Phi, psi and omega in degrees: 000135180242121178243113176278159184289328178295313181296319178304318185285322190281321180291315187281334180301330182287347185246060179296332178251045181298141176279143182287133183282148176298161181297129188292145170244344169281160174303143181251117174280168175292326171303313183301309188295326177290315180304318180291318176303312180303329183272324189220009177307122177309329176292314185285322173303321178287328181289335177292331176295320178304317182291319176306313182298322176294321176297328178292312184299316185292325175300319178296316172301313186292329186296341181286346182261350187264150176294150181247133173256116185238122174250141181213171178185162177205156180212148170205162180239127184254145174292126180300334177291344180258014177258127183293135174235162174222137175279104182247091179083221182285342186241153173265138182242130181278141179266004169202157181275150182283344174246127181232136175208159179200148180212150182207154173227136191216143175248127182239138181222128175285143182255321181218124184227013177061040173082004178299316189289316175298324179293320177304313182301321183292315178303322178301314181289321181288331179296319182289322183292317182298320182293322178295318184289328180287327176291324174309310183301317184295318174303310188297315182297316177300318180294323183292317183294322179297315185298317179299310183296320180300317170298316176299320179292324178293322178299309185295326177291322179287329176291331171300312180296323174296317183286319177304320185289329181293316179296326182286319181292320172293329172299316183292319179300313177303316185288324177304312183291327177296320179288324179291327180292318178293333174274357179079017183257001180216145182284162171303328178310309177305322180292318184289324182293321177301318180294322177289321180298315183298315182298323183286332180286329185299317177303320176301322173297315182299319177293327178296314181302314179295316172308317179295320175298315180295321180296321182285327180296317180303309180302315181293325177295319177301322184273358177072022177282137168275103180295128181312133180298332184274356177287158181275196176294334185266108184294134193272070173252124178260118179272135185269349178253173177231165175299128178210159182239097173286143178298144178198130173210144176206142182276153179303312172307321181288319181296319179293317177303313180296319174303311186286344178255344184249338187293122180304330184289323178295316180298317179297324186287323181287334175291318185294329176295316178289329176292326180294322178301314181293323175301326179289323177290328172294321175296312182301331180303332182290350174284347185251163177290153181242119181248133171227152175238153181212154181203145185192196182224138184225142176235147176201152179283153178290144185282326190250028173238159176273358182256125181288345178281345177276125188218161169239157176212165181176173184278160183223120170237143185200169174216163181226132178233124180235135181211116178271096188284328173210121185232019171061041181087001188295313185287329176294320183294319180294325180287318178298325182290322183287325171301317179294322173294327177294314181293322172299326177295318183299310181299320179295325177296317177295319186291312183290329175298315170301316176297324177294321176299317177295326184292317181292317184292320173300310172301322184289320178293325175296323183293315178296325179292313176305318179296307183299315175295321182293319185287331183287339187254012185302316183258358187296318182299315175305314180295323175298315177300318182292322177297321176292323174299315179288326177295318175293320181297323175297314178297316178299328178275351174092003183258357180237176183240164176302321182296327177299316183291317179300320179295318183294322183296309180303319178291320183295321176297316178292321177297313178302316179299310179299326180283324172295316177300320183296316179297319183284327180300323184292315181295318181290325180294320176301312180302316181291321173297307180302321174299317177298332181276359181088016180243024187300334186261010179252118181249117180250117177238138182254000000 
C-alpha cells in the first residue's frame, strides 16, 4: 500500500472532526495501524487545526482585495428644552428636530495600493501551501512513530516467546537432573545449578511481558484509541504481522538527492521564504499613496419637521486618498524588519538543508549497520539449536557435562534474542531512512 504525503494531507484534512474508531477486536496489521493513524491520530487531528488556522489567515489576506459592504445607522432623542428656537412671526421655529436618525449602506473598494493587494493575494496562496507542506511533515513523523511503535510491540512479543522457550528448556533440564539425581547418576550440585538457572531466567520473562504491555499501550496512544475501562494493564491488542526484513537498498547519493527534493520541511521553508518576499513588497507599498472609492445610499429624518417618519434619502459617492508623506521612519522600519525576516528565512533553508543531509547520512549508515547485523545472524539460531542438541547427546552418552548443556541453552536464548532485535532494528532503520529521504509516509508491503 502506498500513501503519498500530499494525498494523506488532502484526504484527511476534510475529516477534521473524525470520529474515533472503536477499540479493535480483530488482529491489527501494520497497514491497519497506518490507516488508523491517518484517520484519528491525536497529533494529526491537532495538525489539521493548524491547516484550518492557515486557511483562515489566507482568507483574511484575500479580503483586502475584495469590496466591502458596510451598513450603519444611528438614532438619538434630544431634550426639547435644549434645542434653540427662533420666533418668526406668530410661531417659534426649531433649528433641529428633537428626534434624529440616519442610516446608510456603502460599498468600498481599494483602487490603488502600490501592489499591496496583489502581494496579499500571493501571500494567501503561499500561506496555504506552507500549511499543507508542514502538515505533510507531521504526517511523515507520525507514521514513522507508528511503525517504530508497532515494531517495538512485535519485538516485545517475540522476546516473550524466546524467554518462555528458555524457561521451558531450563525446566526440562531441571526435571532431567532431578531424575538423574534420584537414579544416583548425577550429584545434588547439578540439581541446584539447574534450579538457579531456571530462577535466573524467570525475571527476564517477567520483564519481557512488561515491555510488551508498555509497547501496546504506546501504540494505542499513538493511534488515538480509547482503551476500554474494563481492561487490565495488558491492553487487548492483537498484532497481525510478524517481524520480517523486506529487501531494501538505496545508495547514499540517491538518498541525498531524494531528500533534498522531497522533504516537506524544505518545501515549507522555501514557501516561507517566498512569503517573506511578499512581506517586503507590502511594507514598501506604504511609501506610496493609497486610493479607495466608495458608493452607497443614505437615509435620514428631516430636520424641520416634528415627525420622525419624515425622511430624505439619496445616493452618496466618494473617494479617499491617503499618503503618509513623512512618518519618522515607520515605513522604513517595517521594510528593514521584513528584509531581516527574509534573510533569516533564506539562512533557515540552508541550515535545515545541511541538517537533513546529516540526517540522511546518519540514517543510511544506521541502516547499513542494521542490515549487516541481520545478515550476520541469519543462521545463528539454527547453529545454536544444533549445538544444544549435540550437547545433550554428548551428556546422554556420558562424554558431556551439564555445563555444556546450560551454556548451549544460554547461547540459544541469546541467539534468538539477538536475531529478533536485529529484525526490529532493520525495520526501524529502514523506516527512519525512508523518512529522512522524504518518503516517510510511504509504506510498501509486498
